[in-house]
N, C-alpha and C positions, 0 to 999 in steps of 0.2 A: 217868428215867435221867440220870445226870450225865455230860455230854459233856466229854471231855478238851480243853483249850484248844489252839488251833492254835499251832505253834511261831512264835516271834517273831523276825523278821529286822530288822536295822538297815537303815534306808533309806540307800543310798549318797549320796543328795543331802544328807542330814543330816550324814553323816560328813565330806563335803567342806566343808559349811558350817561345821562345828565346827573343822576344820583351818584354814580361812580365817580364822575368827574368832580362833583362837589366834594365828595369824601376825600378824594386825592388832594384837592386844593386845600381842604381843611388840614389834612395831614402834613402837607408841605408847610403851611403856616405855623402849625404846632412845632414842627421840626426846626424851622428858622428861629422861632421864639425860644425853644428849649436849648438851642445851640448859641444863643446870644452870650458873648463872653462876660458882659456886665451882670446878666442874670445869674450866670454860673458863679461868678465871684461872690455875689450876694447870697447865693445858696450855700456856699462854703462858710460864709459868716453865720448863716442860719444854723449850720451844724455846730459851729463853735459856741454860739450863745445857748443852743439847746444843751450842750455839754455843761455850760455854766449853771443852768437851771437845775439839771440833774445832780450836779455836785452839791449845790445848796440844799436840795431836798434830802440828799443822803446825809448831809451834816445835821439838818434839822431832825431827821429820824434818829440819828445817834444821840443827839441831845435829849430827845424824847425818851429814849431807852434808859439813859443814865439819870434822868430827872433834872437835867440842866438846861433844857431848851424850852423855848416858847414859840408861838406862831403856828400856822398851819403847815403840816408836812406835805405840801403839794405845790403846784405851780404858783398859786396866789401867795402862799407864804414865802416862797423863794423870791418872787417878784417884789414883795413887800420889803425884803431885806435889801434887794438891789436899790429900791427907791430911797432907803434910809442911808445908803452909803454915799460918800463924797462923789459928786459927779453922777449920782444915780439917775437923774432925769435924762442925761445924755445916753447912759447905758440902756435905759428902758426903751428909748426911741431906736437905738441900735438893734435891740431885741425885736421890736415890732417890725422894722424893715427887714432884718435878716430872716426871721421866721416866716413873714409874709412872702418873701421872695422864694424861700425854700418850699413853702406850700404850693405856690404857683408853679414852680419848676416841677414839683412832684406830680401835680395834676397834668401838666403838659406831657410828662413822660408816659402817662397812661394811654395817650393816643399815639404813641410811637412803639407800641409793643409788637414785636415780630411774631410770626407764626401763622399756620394755616388752619388750626383747629379753633373754630369760633368760641367754643366753651372755655378752652384754656386761655385764649386771648382775653375774653371778657372777665374771667376770674382774676387774671393778672391785672387787668385794668381797674377793676373794683378795689383790689388791694392797694394799688398805687394811688387811686383817688382817695381812699380811706386815710392813707398816710398824709396826703396833702391836706385834707380837711382837718386832721389832728393838729398839724403844724399851724394852720390858719386859725384854729380855735385858740391855741396858746398865744398866738400873735394878738388875737382879739382881747384876751385876758390882759396881756401886757399893755395894750392900748388903753384899756379901762383903768389900769393902775396909773399909767402916765397922765391921763386926763383927770381922774378923780382921786388919785392918791391911794386907793385900796381896791381890793376885789375879794370875793369869798367864793372859791370854787366849790367847797363843801355845800354851802347854802344853795348855790346854783344847781348842783347835782340833785339835791333833795327836792328843789322846786321842779326840776325837769321830771323827776320820778313821780312827783305828785300829779303833774300834768298827764303823764302816761297812765297812771292808775285811774284817773278820772274818765278815760276813754272806755268805750264798750270793749270788754275783754282785756282791760288794762293790766290786771295782775299777770295774765298769761303773756301779754306783750312784754312786760318788764322782765319776767323770768326768761323769755327768749332772748331779750337784749343782754341780760346777765350771762346767759350761756354763751352768747357770741363773744362777749368781753372775756369770759373765762377761756374760751378757745384761743383768743388772741394772746392771752397770757401764756397758755400752753405752747403756742407757736414761738413766742419769744424764748421760752426755755429751750425748746428744740433747736431754734436757730443758733442759740449760744452754745449748747452742748455739742451740736454737730458741726459747729464752726461755719454754718452756711453764710454768715455775715461777710465772710472773706470774699464772697462773690461780688460784693458791692465796692471792694477796694482794690487798688493796685498795691498789694501788700509788699512792703519793702523787704529786702533781705537782711540777715543778721539780727543783732540784738533788738533793733527798733521794730522789726517785723514780729519777733517773738513777743515783745512787750505789747504791741498792738493787739495781737491775737489773744493773749492772756487777759488783757483788759476787756476785750470784747466778750469772751466767754463768761467771765465773772459778771460783767455788766448786763448782758442779755438775760442770763439766768435770774439775777436779782430783780430786774425790771419785770420779767415774766411772772415771778412770784407776786410782786406787788400788784400788777395788773390783774392777775388771777383772783386775788382777794377782793379787788374792786368788783369783779364779776360776781363773786359769791355773795357779797353784800347786796347787790342788785337783785339776785335771785331770792335772797331772804326777804328783801323789801316787797317783792312781788308776792311771795308766798304768804307773808303776814299782812299784806295790804297796809304797810307802814312805810311811807316814804322817808321817814327819819332814819331808817336803817341803811339807806343808800347815801353814803356821804363821801363818795369818791376816794381819791388816793389818801387823803388825810385820815379818813375813817378806816381805810384798809390798814394803814400802818399802826394806828391806835389799836386795831383789833389784833394785830400780830403781837403787840406788847402785852396783851391780856392772856396769851397762850402760856401753857407750861414752858418754862425756859424762854419766855417771850423776850426778855431783855437781850439774851444772846442772839436769838433769831433776828430781832430788830436791828441790833448792831451789825450783824452780818449782811442783812439786806441794805442797811445804810451804807456800809462799805462797798457793797456791790453797786449801788447807785452812783457813788462817787467814782468807782472804777468805770462805769458806763459814761459818766461825764467826761472823764479824762480820755476815754476811747473816742468820744465825739470830736475832741480836738484833733486826734490823729486822723479821724475820718474826714474832718474838714480839709486836711492836707492831702490825704491819699484816696479820697472818694473818686469813683469812676463817674464823671459827669459828661 
């Protein structure tokens, strides 16, 4: 008599072992990609072009403060200036490739975070992924300018805010997003004031090292102030249910200009953004990759 075979069940230990093996394989693949010398070179180019954009935004902000500037004081305005310069289309595509590579490299680093505490590891991973997404977003804006000749970051921010406000509980969601951006701005200020950014660098000795650190302090504090105001505008947009209040970096810098002593504040922030731009060139050279 032929006996029916017993039902077969997968061993939980084998399942866990397979999952662990898959995670280790993915980690090795991410490490190999992240250590690719060509990707690292392009990531350094990304830091440099990011510095160029911040320097241009700072210059536009100063022009806005003294009444001698035009254009949006944000990434789209800076990219527009690049597009109008001699060889601008070549530079735009360099920005696209550099920032896309930097964003990809940053995302890959998120999966190489050491540590045994899962909460700390995932918090660090989310931070790295967030930075990568931010670089990829600017790369996308540069791509839009390269293909279409222009882009409007302020309009995009207002449109995105309107979409969030249309959701159930949208005003609360937008205010929470604004608080998150405000917290990021505060972190930038802290990172600059505490010189935490030096952990990302192989800081050279002597005058070059002191200049690099000085530029980083001024740059991170200024960028933190600007990002913080972006968050405040998003909070105001959520509270008033008015998406036109959320206008991104350009709106933030215009808001600074309207404050008491706004001209002085905006000039200082513009100089700080230029300092951050120059710091990014040093970072391109001395970053730990």
